[in-house]
BABA-698459 format. One record per residue (C-alpha): residue in one letter; x, y, z. Coordinates in nm, 2 decimals, padded with zeros to 4 digits. Layout:
// residues N
<pt res="a" c1="X" c2="Y" c3="Z"/>
...
//
This chain:
// residues 84
<pt res="x" c1="11.44" c2="10.69" c3="11.05"/>
<pt res="x" c1="11.49" c2="11.00" c3="10.83"/>
<pt res="x" c1="11.34" c2="11.01" c3="10.49"/>
<pt res="x" c1="11.57" c2="11.03" c3="10.19"/>
<pt res="x" c1="11.55" c2="11.32" c3="09.95"/>
<pt res="x" c1="11.31" c2="11.15" c3="09.71"/>
<pt res="x" c1="11.08" c2="11.04" c3="09.99"/>
<pt res="x" c1="11.08" c2="11.39" c3="10.15"/>
<pt res="x" c1="11.00" c2="11.55" c3="09.81"/>
<pt res="x" c1="10.71" c2="11.30" c3="09.77"/>
<pt res="x" c1="10.57" c2="11.39" c3="10.11"/>
<pt res="x" c1="10.61" c2="11.76" c3="10.05"/>
<pt res="x" c1="10.40" c2="11.72" c3="09.73"/>
<pt res="x" c1="10.11" c2="11.56" c3="09.91"/>
<pt res="x" c1="09.81" c2="11.72" c3="10.06"/>
<pt res="x" c1="09.91" c2="11.86" c3="10.40"/>
<pt res="x" c1="09.66" c2="11.64" c3="10.59"/>
<pt res="x" c1="09.81" c2="11.33" c3="10.44"/>
<pt res="x" c1="10.18" c2="11.41" c3="10.49"/>
<pt res="x" c1="10.24" c2="11.25" c3="10.83"/>
<pt res="x" c1="10.06" c2="10.93" c3="10.73"/>
<pt res="x" c1="10.25" c2="10.90" c3="10.40"/>
<pt res="x" c1="10.58" c2="10.96" c3="10.58"/>
<pt res="x" c1="10.50" c2="10.68" c3="10.83"/>
<pt res="x" c1="10.45" c2="10.43" c3="10.54"/>
<pt res="x" c1="10.77" c2="10.55" c3="10.37"/>
<pt res="x" c1="10.96" c2="10.52" c3="10.70"/>
<pt res="x" c1="10.83" c2="10.16" c3="10.74"/>
<pt res="x" c1="10.92" c2="10.06" c3="10.38"/>
<pt res="x" c1="10.56" c2="09.94" c3="10.37"/>
<pt res="x" c1="10.43" c2="09.66" c3="10.15"/>
<pt res="x" c1="10.21" c2="09.82" c3="09.88"/>
<pt res="x" c1="09.98" c2="09.72" c3="09.60"/>
<pt res="x" c1="09.93" c2="09.88" c3="09.26"/>
<pt res="x" c1="09.58" c2="09.89" c3="09.11"/>
<pt res="x" c1="09.36" c2="10.08" c3="08.87"/>
<pt res="x" c1="09.16" c2="10.33" c3="09.07"/>
<pt res="x" c1="08.82" c2="10.44" c3="08.95"/>
<pt res="x" c1="08.72" c2="10.68" c3="09.22"/>
<pt res="x" c1="08.86" c2="10.99" c3="09.06"/>
<pt res="x" c1="08.81" c2="11.15" c3="08.73"/>
<pt res="x" c1="09.06" c2="11.21" c3="08.45"/>
<pt res="x" c1="09.24" c2="11.47" c3="08.66"/>
<pt res="x" c1="09.40" c2="11.19" c3="08.86"/>
<pt res="x" c1="09.64" c2="10.93" c3="08.72"/>
<pt res="x" c1="09.47" c2="10.59" c3="08.69"/>
<pt res="x" c1="09.71" c2="10.37" c3="08.88"/>
<pt res="x" c1="09.72" c2="10.40" c3="09.26"/>
<pt res="x" c1="09.98" c2="10.28" c3="09.50"/>
<pt res="x" c1="09.83" c2="10.19" c3="09.84"/>
<pt res="x" c1="09.95" c2="10.01" c3="10.15"/>
<pt res="x" c1="09.87" c2="09.64" c3="10.14"/>
<pt res="x" c1="09.69" c2="09.69" c3="10.48"/>
<pt res="x" c1="09.49" c2="10.00" c3="10.38"/>
<pt res="x" c1="09.39" c2="10.01" c3="10.01"/>
<pt res="x" c1="09.17" c2="10.32" c3="10.06"/>
<pt res="x" c1="09.48" c2="10.54" c3="10.14"/>
<pt res="x" c1="09.68" c2="10.62" c3="09.83"/>
<pt res="x" c1="10.04" c2="10.70" c3="09.86"/>
<pt res="x" c1="10.04" c2="10.83" c3="09.50"/>
<pt res="x" c1="09.90" c2="10.77" c3="09.15"/>
<pt res="x" c1="10.08" c2="10.73" c3="08.82"/>
<pt res="x" c1="09.99" c2="10.68" c3="08.45"/>
<pt res="x" c1="10.07" c2="10.31" c3="08.41"/>
<pt res="x" c1="10.10" c2="10.01" c3="08.65"/>
<pt res="x" c1="10.47" c2="09.98" c3="08.55"/>
<pt res="x" c1="10.54" c2="10.34" c3="08.63"/>
<pt res="x" c1="10.35" c2="10.32" c3="08.96"/>
<pt res="x" c1="10.54" c2="10.01" c3="09.07"/>
<pt res="x" c1="10.88" c2="10.16" c3="08.96"/>
<pt res="x" c1="10.81" c2="10.49" c3="09.15"/>
<pt res="x" c1="10.70" c2="10.29" c3="09.46"/>
<pt res="x" c1="11.03" c2="10.11" c3="09.45"/>
<pt res="x" c1="11.22" c2="10.44" c3="09.41"/>
<pt res="x" c1="11.04" c2="10.56" c3="09.73"/>
<pt res="x" c1="11.16" c2="10.25" c3="09.92"/>
<pt res="x" c1="10.82" c2="10.08" c3="09.92"/>
<pt res="x" c1="10.79" c2="09.70" c3="09.87"/>
<pt res="x" c1="10.55" c2="09.62" c3="09.58"/>
<pt res="x" c1="10.37" c2="09.29" c3="09.66"/>
<pt res="x" c1="10.09" c2="09.30" c3="09.40"/>
<pt res="x" c1="10.03" c2="09.48" c3="09.07"/>
<pt res="x" c1="09.68" c2="09.45" c3="08.92"/>
<pt res="x" c1="09.67" c2="09.60" c3="08.56"/>
//
């Protein structure tokens, strides 16, 4: 399955070593969770979107849980849990 324009732009904006894995999750329309990450400093947005099966691999981070969930949906991911 080919990525749509929004998905491809998201993949292109990721670190090169993560791109193929992110693309795989996007192609699968993976189930994801949104949660407040505390592993990074203030230079990374606080709400991570991660695959339900692999919480330690972030597909992206956003400023609020609502924005993270909305952006995950725009990318074709299926949000199954949001933890504020």
